[in-house]
C-alpha positions as CSV (number, residue, x, y, z in Angstrom):
1,M,3.1,-5.8,13.6
2,R,-0.4,-4.8,12.4
3,V,-0.2,-3.5,8.9
4,I,-3.3,-2.4,7.0
5,S,-3.2,-1.8,3.2
6,D,-5.1,0.3,0.7
7,S,-5.6,-1.1,-2.8
8,S,-3.0,1.0,-4.7
9,P,0.1,-0.5,-3.0
10,L,-1.3,-4.0,-3.6
11,I,-2.1,-3.4,-7.2
12,T,1.2,-1.5,-7.9
13,L,3.4,-4.1,-6.2
14,A,1.6,-6.8,-8.1
15,R,2.0,-5.0,-11.4
16,V,5.8,-4.8,-10.9
17,G,6.2,-8.3,-9.6
18,F,6.8,-7.5,-5.9
19,L,3.5,-8.4,-4.2
20,D,5.2,-11.4,-2.7
21,L,7.4,-9.1,-0.6
22,L,4.4,-8.1,1.7
23,P,4.1,-11.4,3.5
24,Q,7.8,-11.7,3.8
25,L,8.0,-8.2,5.4
26,Y,4.9,-8.2,7.5
27,E,3.5,-11.8,7.6
28,E,-0.1,-10.7,7.5
29,I,-1.8,-7.7,5.8
30,T,-5.2,-6.6,6.9
31,I,-7.5,-5.0,4.3
32,T,-11.1,-3.9,4.4
33,P,-14.0,-5.4,2.4
34,E,-13.9,-2.1,0.4
35,V,-10.3,-2.7,-0.6
36,F,-10.9,-6.4,-1.3
37,A,-13.8,-5.5,-3.6
38,E,-11.7,-2.9,-5.4
39,V,-8.7,-5.2,-6.0
40,A,-10.2,-8.7,-6.3
41,I,-13.8,-8.2,-7.5
42,R,-13.9,-5.0,-9.6
43,G,-10.3,-5.6,-10.5
44,A,-10.8,-9.2,-11.6
45,G,-8.3,-10.0,-14.4
46,L,-6.0,-7.1,-13.4
47,A,-2.7,-7.1,-11.6
48,G,-3.0,-8.5,-8.0
49,A,-6.7,-9.6,-8.2
50,A,-6.1,-13.4,-8.3
51,Q,-3.3,-13.2,-5.8
52,I,-5.2,-11.1,-3.3
53,S,-8.4,-13.1,-3.6
54,S,-6.6,-16.4,-2.7
55,A,-3.7,-15.1,-0.4
56,M,-3.6,-16.8,3.0
57,W,-1.7,-13.8,4.3
58,I,-4.6,-11.4,3.7
59,D,-7.0,-10.7,6.6
60,V,-10.2,-9.0,5.4
61,R,-11.7,-7.1,8.3
62,A,-14.8,-5.0,8.3
63,L,-15.4,-1.7,10.1
64,P,-17.9,-1.8,12.9
65,K,-19.8,1.2,11.4
66,P,-19.1,1.3,7.6
67,G,-22.0,3.7,7.1
68,D,-19.8,6.5,8.4
69,L,-17.6,6.1,5.3
70,I,-20.2,7.6,3.0
71,V,-20.4,10.8,5.1
72,A,-16.6,11.0,5.3
73,Q,-16.3,10.4,1.5
74,R,-18.5,13.3,0.7
75,R,-16.7,15.5,3.2
76,L,-13.1,14.6,2.4
77,G,-13.3,13.5,-1.3
78,L,-11.3,10.3,-0.8
79,G,-12.3,6.8,-2.0
80,L,-14.1,4.3,0.2
81,G,-11.0,2.1,0.3
82,E,-8.7,4.8,1.5
83,L,-11.2,6.0,4.1
84,S,-11.9,2.5,5.4
85,V,-8.2,1.7,5.7
86,I,-7.5,4.9,7.7
87,Q,-10.5,4.4,10.0
88,L,-9.6,0.7,10.6
89,G,-6.0,1.7,11.2
90,Q,-7.1,4.1,13.9
91,E,-9.5,1.6,15.5
92,L,-7.0,-1.3,15.5
93,K,-4.0,1.0,16.4
94,A,-2.1,-0.2,13.3
95,E,1.6,0.3,13.3
96,V,1.7,1.0,9.6
97,L,-0.8,1.9,6.8
98,L,0.3,1.0,3.3
99,I,-1.2,3.8,1.2
100,D,0.1,5.8,-1.8
101,D,-2.5,8.6,-2.3
102,M,-1.0,11.9,-1.1
103,K,-4.3,13.3,0.3
104,A,-5.0,10.0,2.2
105,R,-1.4,9.9,3.5
106,K,-1.8,13.3,4.9
107,L,-5.1,12.4,6.6
108,A,-3.5,9.2,8.1
109,R,-0.6,11.2,9.4
110,E,-2.9,13.7,11.0
111,G,-4.6,10.8,12.7
112,G,-1.3,9.7,14.1
113,I,-0.8,6.6,11.9
114,A,2.6,5.8,10.3
115,I,2.3,5.4,6.6
116,L,4.4,3.7,4.0
117,G,4.0,3.5,0.2
118,C,5.4,1.3,-2.5
119,V,8.7,3.2,-2.4
120,G,9.1,2.5,1.3
121,V,8.1,-1.1,0.9
122,L,10.8,-1.7,-1.7
123,H,13.3,0.2,0.4
124,D,12.6,-1.9,3.4
125,A,12.8,-5.1,1.4
126,F,16.2,-4.0,0.0
127,G,17.4,-3.3,3.6
128,L,16.5,-6.9,4.5
129,G,18.0,-8.4,1.4
130,L,14.7,-9.4,-0.1
131,V,15.3,-7.1,-3.1
132,S,18.9,-7.3,-4.5
133,D,18.7,-4.4,-7.0
134,L,16.9,-1.4,-5.6
135,T,17.7,0.8,-8.6
136,E,16.0,-1.7,-10.9
137,A,13.1,-2.1,-8.6
138,Y,12.6,1.6,-8.6
139,R,12.9,1.7,-12.4
140,Q,10.1,-0.9,-12.6
141,L,8.0,1.1,-10.2
142,A,8.5,4.3,-12.1
143,A,7.6,2.6,-15.4
144,S,4.5,1.0,-13.9
145,G,2.2,3.9,-14.5
146,A,1.9,4.7,-10.8
147,Y,2.7,8.2,-9.8
148,V,6.1,8.2,-8.2
149,D,8.3,11.2,-7.4
150,R,11.4,10.5,-9.4
151,E,13.4,13.0,-7.3
152,L,12.6,11.0,-4.2
153,L,13.7,7.8,-5.8
154,E,17.0,9.5,-7.0
155,N,17.6,10.9,-3.5
156,I,17.1,7.5,-1.8
157,L,19.4,5.8,-4.3
158,K,22.1,8.6,-3.9
159,L,21.9,8.3,-0.1
160,L,22.4,4.6,-0.3
161,G,25.3,5.0,-2.8
162,L,23.4,3.1,-5.5
163,P,23.4,3.8,-9.2
164,P,20.8,6.4,-10.3
165,L,17.7,5.6,-12.3
């Protein structure tokens, strides 16, 4: 399965201690140089930076025409990382994009790419037995400072018959 990630899921999952789930779920994650720079270079010393810069399960792949990103950034108002991930996802026919930003998620869906954010990653990991306490994982995610729709979390937990946040 080809999975391409934006920076926010990598950073957020690292912040809450669940970055190691990604290679267990997907074996390899492809990121663009723009995402690598955001997480590992400009984010040096922050959550996920060291892990991403040395992870053997990260494949950094450049776009054939990265100059197109500047035009798209001006037109769409998204970051270079988000735009590069969406474009690479389309070019490589990725099965899933890991992306949290709502505007970027909408653009990816319009381009026919399946998306998944941190909430979905933790849900999938729980389903495979990689996370034993989904309620606690969602509590950590909600407390991390990342924007998370608490109602969505509560609805998922209720559907699964798990304790609320």
